C-alpha positions in Angstrom: -9.7 -22.5 80.4 -13.3 -24.2 81.4 -16.2 -24.7 78.9 -18.5 -23.2 81.1 -16.6 -20.0 81.3 -16.7 -19.6 77.1 -20.6 -20.8 77.1 -21.6 -18.1 79.8 -19.4 -15.4 77.6 -21.5 -17.0 74.4 -24.8 -16.3 76.2 -23.9 -13.1 77.2 -23.1 -11.9 74.0 -26.0 -13.5 72.3 -28.2 -11.6 74.3 -26.5 -8.3 73.1 -26.8 -9.7 69.4 -30.1 -11.7 69.5 -31.3 -10.6 65.8 -28.1 -10.7 64.3 -27.2 -14.3 65.8 -30.7 -15.6 65.4 -30.6 -15.1 61.5 -27.2 -16.6 61.3 -28.6 -19.5 63.1 -31.6 -19.5 60.6 -28.9 -19.2 57.5 -27.2 -22.1 59.0 -30.3 -24.4 59.4 -31.7 -23.6 56.0 -28.2 -24.3 54.3 -28.2 -27.5 56.1 -31.7 -28.3 55.4 -30.9 -27.5 51.8 -27.5 -30.0 51.6 -29.2 -32.7 53.4 -32.5 -32.7 51.4 -30.4 -32.5 48.2 -28.2 -35.4 49.3 -31.0 -37.5 50.4 -32.8 -37.3 47.3 -29.6 -38.1 45.5 -29.4 -41.2 47.7 -32.8 -42.0 47.5 -32.7 -42.1 43.3 -29.0 -44.1 43.7 -30.5 -46.8 46.0 -33.6 -47.3 43.7 -31.7 -47.1 40.7 -29.3 -49.9 42.0 -32.4 -52.0 43.0 -33.8 -51.6 39.3 -30.6 -52.5 37.8 -30.6 -55.9 39.6 -33.8 -56.5 37.9 -31.9 -58.2 34.9 -29.3 -59.5 37.1 -25.9 -58.9 38.6 -22.5 -59.6 37.3 -23.6 -61.2 34.1 -22.5 -61.0 30.5 -24.6 -61.7 27.3 -23.2 -63.7 24.6 -24.4 -63.5 20.7 -23.1 -65.0 17.6 -21.5 -62.7 14.9 -19.5 -62.6 11.9 -15.9 -62.9 11.1 -13.9 -59.6 10.0 -10.3 -60.8 10.0 -9.2 -63.9 7.9 -8.0 -66.9 9.9 -6.1 -70.2 8.4 -7.1 -69.7 4.8 -10.7 -69.0 5.7 -12.1 -65.7 4.3 -13.5 -62.9 6.5 -17.6 -62.7 6.6 -18.4 -66.1 7.9 -21.5 -66.2 10.4 -20.9 -67.6 13.4 -23.7 -69.3 15.0 -24.2 -70.7 18.9 -25.2 -74.1 19.1 -27.0 -76.0 22.1 -23.8 -77.9 23.4 -21.7 -74.3 23.6 -22.8 -73.5 26.7 -21.0 -76.7 28.2 -18.3 -76.5 26.0 -17.4 -72.6 27.2 -17.8 -73.8 30.7 -15.4 -77.0 30.3 -12.9 -74.3 28.6 -13.5 -71.4 31.3 -13.3 -72.6 34.7 -13.8 -69.2 36.1 -17.5 -69.4 34.9 -20.0 -69.7 37.9 -23.2 -70.3 35.7 -23.8 -70.3 31.8 -26.9 -71.2 30.0 -28.1 -70.9 26.4 -31.1 -69.2 25.4 -33.8 -69.5 22.4 -36.3 -66.5 21.6 -39.3 -66.6 19.6 -41.7 -63.3 19.2 -45.3 -63.7 18.4 -46.0 -67.4 19.6 -49.7 -68.0 19.9 -50.5 -68.8 23.9 -54.1 -69.6 24.4 -55.9 -70.2 27.9 -59.7 -70.9 27.6 -60.9 -68.0 25.5 -58.0 -65.7 26.3 -55.8 -65.8 23.1 -52.4 -63.8 22.8 -49.4 -63.4 20.9 -46.5 -63.3 23.2 -42.4 -63.5 23.8 -41.6 -67.2 24.6 -38.0 -67.7 26.0 -36.2 -71.2 26.2 -34.1 -71.2 29.1 -32.5 -73.0 32.0 -32.6 -73.1 35.9 -29.5 -70.9 36.2 -32.0 -67.9 35.2 -33.0 -67.8 38.9 -29.8 -67.0 40.1 -28.3 -65.3 37.1 -31.5 -63.3 36.0 -33.4 -63.0 38.9 -36.4 -65.0 37.8 -37.6 -65.3 41.4 -40.9 -66.9 41.8 -43.7 -65.7 43.5 -45.6 -68.0 46.5 -46.7 -71.1 45.4 -44.6 -71.9 42.3 -41.3 -72.6 41.1 -38.9 -71.8 38.5 -37.8 -74.4 35.7 -35.5 -76.9 37.4 -32.8 -79.6 36.2 -35.4 -82.2 35.4 -37.8 -80.3 33.7 -34.6 -79.4 31.5 -33.5 -83.0 31.2 -36.7 -84.6 30.7 -38.1 -82.0 28.2 -40.8 -81.4 30.4 -43.8 -79.4 29.0 -43.9 -76.7 31.8 -44.0 -72.8 31.8 -42.8 -70.0 34.2 -44.8 -66.8 33.5 -43.9 -63.1 33.6 -46.2 -61.3 36.3 -47.6 -59.0 33.5 -48.3 -62.0 31.4 -50.0 -63.7 34.4 -52.6 -61.0 34.3 -53.1 -60.3 30.9 -53.8 -64.3 30.7 -55.2 -65.4 34.1 -56.4 -61.9 35.6 -56.9 -62.5 39.5 -57.0 -66.6 38.9 -54.6 -68.5 40.5 -52.3 -70.1 37.3 -50.4 -72.6 39.1 -51.0 -75.9 37.9 -53.7 -74.6 35.0 -53.2 -76.0 31.4 -52.2 -73.1 28.8 -51.3 -73.9 25.1 -48.1 -72.3 23.5 -48.0 -72.7 19.9 -50.8 -75.3 19.8 -48.9 -77.5 22.7 -50.4 -78.2 26.0 -48.1 -76.6 29.2 -48.4 -76.7 33.1 -47.9 -73.2 34.7 -45.2 -74.0 37.5 -44.7 -70.5 38.7 -45.2 -67.0 38.3 -42.2 -64.2 38.6 -42.3 -61.9 41.4 -42.9 -58.2 40.5 -39.6 -56.3 39.7 -38.1 -53.4 38.3 -36.2 -53.7 35.2 -34.1 -50.8 34.1 -32.3 -52.8 30.8 -33.2 -55.9 28.6 -31.9 -57.5 25.5 -34.7 -59.2 24.6 -37.8 -57.4 25.9 -38.9 -57.2 29.6 -39.0 -60.3 32.0 -42.6 -59.5 33.1 -43.8 -59.9 29.7 -41.9 -63.2 29.0 -43.1 -67.3 28.9 -40.4 -69.4 29.8 -40.1 -72.7 29.0 -37.2 -75.2 29.4 -34.5 -74.9 26.5 -34.9 -78.3 25.5 -38.6 -78.3 25.2 -38.1 -75.0 23.3 -35.9 -76.9 20.8 -38.2 -79.6 20.5 -41.5 -77.7 20.1 -40.0 -74.8 17.7 -37.1 -76.6 15.8 -34.4 -73.7 16.1 -31.3 -75.1 15.2 -29.2 -72.3 16.9 -29.2 -70.6 20.4 -30.1 -67.1 19.9 -27.5 -66.0 22.8 -25.7 -67.6 25.7 -25.8 -65.8 29.5 -22.9 -66.3 31.6 -21.8 -65.0 35.0 -18.2 -65.5 36.6 -17.4 -66.3 40.0 -15.4 -62.9 40.2 -17.4 -59.9 38.6 -14.1 -58.1 38.5 -12.6 -60.7 36.4 -15.3 -60.1 33.2 -12.3 -59.1 31.0 -10.2 -62.1 31.4 -13.4 -64.6 31.2 -14.2 -62.5 27.9 -10.7 -63.4 26.4 -10.7 -66.8 27.4 -14.2 -67.2 25.9 -12.8 -65.8 22.5 -10.1 -68.1 22.7 -11.9 -71.3 23.4 -14.9 -70.2 20.7 -12.2 -69.2 18.1 -10.5 -72.7 18.4 -13.7 -74.2 17.8 -15.1 -72.1 15.0 -12.1 -71.1 13.5 -11.9 -67.7 13.7 -9.3 -65.4 15.1 -9.5 -64.6 19.3 -8.4 -61.1 18.3 -11.7 -60.6 15.8 -14.2 -58.9 18.2 -16.7 -59.1 15.3 -17.1 -62.6 15.3 -19.0 -62.8 18.8 -20.6 -59.9 20.6 -20.6 -59.7 24.5 -22.5 -57.4 26.4 -20.7 -56.8 30.0 -23.9 -55.8 31.8 -21.6 -55.7 35.2 -19.1 -53.0 33.4 -22.3 -51.0 32.4 -23.5 -51.3 36.0 -20.2 -50.1 37.3 -20.4 -47.1 34.9 -24.0 -46.3 36.1 -23.2 -46.3 39.9 -20.1 -43.6 38.9 -22.6 -41.6 37.0 -24.7 -41.6 40.1 -21.9 -41.1 42.4 -21.1 -37.7 40.1 -24.8 -36.8 40.7 -24.8 -37.1 44.1 -21.6 -34.8 44.5 -23.1 -32.2 42.3 -26.3 -32.1 44.5 -23.9 -32.1 47.6 -21.8 -29.1 45.9 -25.0 -26.9 45.4 -26.0 -27.4 48.8 -22.4 -26.6 50.3 -22.7 -23.5 48.3 -25.7 -22.7 50.3 -24.1 -23.6 53.4 -21.2 -21.6 52.6 -23.1 -18.5 52.8 -24.2 -19.0 56.1 -20.7 -19.7 57.1 -19.9 -16.2 56.1 -22.6 -15.0 58.4 -20.8 -16.8 60.9 -17.7 -15.2 60.3 -19.2 -11.7 60.3 -20.8 -12.6 63.8 -17.5 -13.3 65.2 -15.7 -10.1 63.7 -18.2 -8.1 65.1 -18.0 -10.0 68.5 -14.1 -9.3 68.6 -14.6 -5.6 67.5 -16.9 -5.3 70.4 -15.0 -7.1 72.7 -11.4 -5.9 72.0 -11.0 -4.0 75.1 -11.8 -7.2 77.1 -9.6 -9.0 74.9 -6.6 -6.6 75.6 -7.4 -6.8 79.5 -7.0 -10.4 79.4 -4.0 -10.5 77.7 -2.5 -7.7 79.8 -3.2 -9.7 83.1 -1.3 -12.8 81.3 -3.8 -14.6 79.1 -2.1 -16.5 76.2 -2.9 -16.3 72.7 -4.0 -19.9 72.6 -6.7 -19.0 75.0 -8.1 -16.2 73.2 -7.7 -18.4 69.8 -9.6 -21.2 71.2 -12.0 -18.9 72.9 -13.3 -17.6 69.7 -12.9 -21.2 67.8 -15.4 -22.8 70.1 -17.9 -19.8 69.6 -17.9 -20.2 66.0 -18.4 -24.1 66.4 -21.3 -23.7 68.9 -23.0 -21.3 66.5 -22.2 -23.7 63.4 -23.3 -26.7 65.1 -26.1 -25.2 67.0 -27.5 -24.1 63.4 -26.5 -27.4 62.1 -28.0 -29.9 63.8 -31.0 -27.9 64.1 -31.1 -28.2 60.3 -30.3 -31.7 60.3 -33.3 -32.7 62.7 -35.4 -30.7 60.8 -34.3 -32.5 57.4 -34.8 -36.1 59.1 -38.2 -35.3 60.0 -38.9 -33.9 56.5 -37.3 -36.8 54.7 -39.3 -39.2 57.0 -42.8 -37.6 56.3 -42.2 -37.5 52.6 -42.0 -41.5 52.6 -45.5 -41.1 54.2 -46.8 -39.2 51.3 -48.8 -41.7 48.9 -47.0 -41.7 45.7 -48.2 -43.3 42.3 -46.1 -46.8 42.4 -44.6 -46.4 38.8 -42.8 -43.0 40.0 -41.5 -44.7 43.0 -40.2 -47.4 41.4 -38.3 -45.1 39.4 -37.1 -42.3 41.6 -37.5 -44.0 44.9 -37.8 -42.1 48.2 -35.3 -39.4 50.0 -33.0 -41.4 52.3 -31.1 -40.0 55.2 -28.1 -42.5 55.5 -25.3 -42.7 58.1 -23.0 -41.5 55.3 -25.0 -38.4 54.5 -24.9 -37.6 58.3 -21.2 -37.8 58.4 -20.6 -35.8 55.2 -22.7 -32.8 56.6 -21.0 -33.0 60.0 -17.7 -32.8 58.4 -19.0 -29.8 56.5 -20.1 -28.0 59.3 -17.0 -28.6 61.4 -14.9 -27.3 58.5 -16.8 -24.7 57.8 -17.0 -23.7 61.5 -13.5 -23.8 62.1 -12.9 -21.9 58.8 -15.4 -19.4 60.3 -13.9 -18.8 63.6 -9.8 -19.5 62.4 -9.7 -15.9 60.9 -11.7 -13.8 63.5 -10.1 -15.8 66.1 -6.5 -15.0 64.9 -7.3 -11.5 64.7 -8.5 -11.6 68.2 -5.2 -13.1 69.2 -3.2 -10.1 67.6 -4.4 -7.5 69.6 -2.1 -5.4 71.5 -3.2 -5.0 75.0 -2.2 -1.2 75.0 -3.9 -0.4 71.8 -6.9 -2.2 73.0 -7.3 0.3 75.8 -8.4 3.0 73.8 -11.8 1.0 73.0 -14.6 1.5 75.0 
């Protein structure tokens, strides 16, 4: 069986049913455009949300002190567990699976002054590890707090990008002196703008960061507000958390099973749950588009049934002179696939042009940072091609089986 023969027969039938076949191709194209655009918007939102999630960090957890709820070794419940400056190093020495860990201080309403500008801002005492863990990435010309700043208790500060605008406007702040709580500090860097979906102490863009050792010397806080850590293996967060409870329980005399003694926010687990939710949304959008495409598949099946009815005599003659059922079956399956992929690929091409055109439409940055832009990925293309293939086979299979079961003698009665 030659494909050219099947193609010529298909073109002949197309000329006989131009209107019906054209409407079916349009329906296939419309259905493909629907599913492609829905999946593209879902993919765009998913990618943008994934980028936004990284704003607070990747694979991190935040640890707070708590209050005991279980009596332990003669000690009653209700004891406060406070974090001390040496706790991060203590935890790291007991839990080797931790890659980065550091303590953090917070002070809200601190007086920050530059020339005539006086603000009440959030000051954080942190460490160099924040650059990797919390994505405190400095803009060009500046740097983040380093280990020497912490060791020497230097009076240097790293600014959030929005705080920089409020404090300096368009002026370059690097190397400038500001006052924090009446103490002079030198600006060493400004954070690059980033989208942040979550926070535990306010948005990073509004934060003024200084070395945690300097923070303790200036403000005199006796306890850490929280500890941030990141394990080597993100999938091992539960095991690391259990080891932290055991280590801190031994130090502060509380039951390691007492979950209220410490508070831990596993941000990596929250990210996984969010990704699963976004995958569900994409699946839902794909189902909606698939149902639209299914209607077009019914049209393909109708076209094939009509074609079989009009060619019943032709099919019977072929079978009478020795054509096998497999020949007839394959012929109609290929014709159904030609119709399906003809309309489908046309719809895919239009969808791609539309999404690329949408990317060039000027949109407010706030909307774009939240919603993203529609994106046609290779994964979406493969999904749509697979759906088209399955639909084409199913749309052509039953009509083809009917054609292959034609009785040659009975078919001669058809005109």
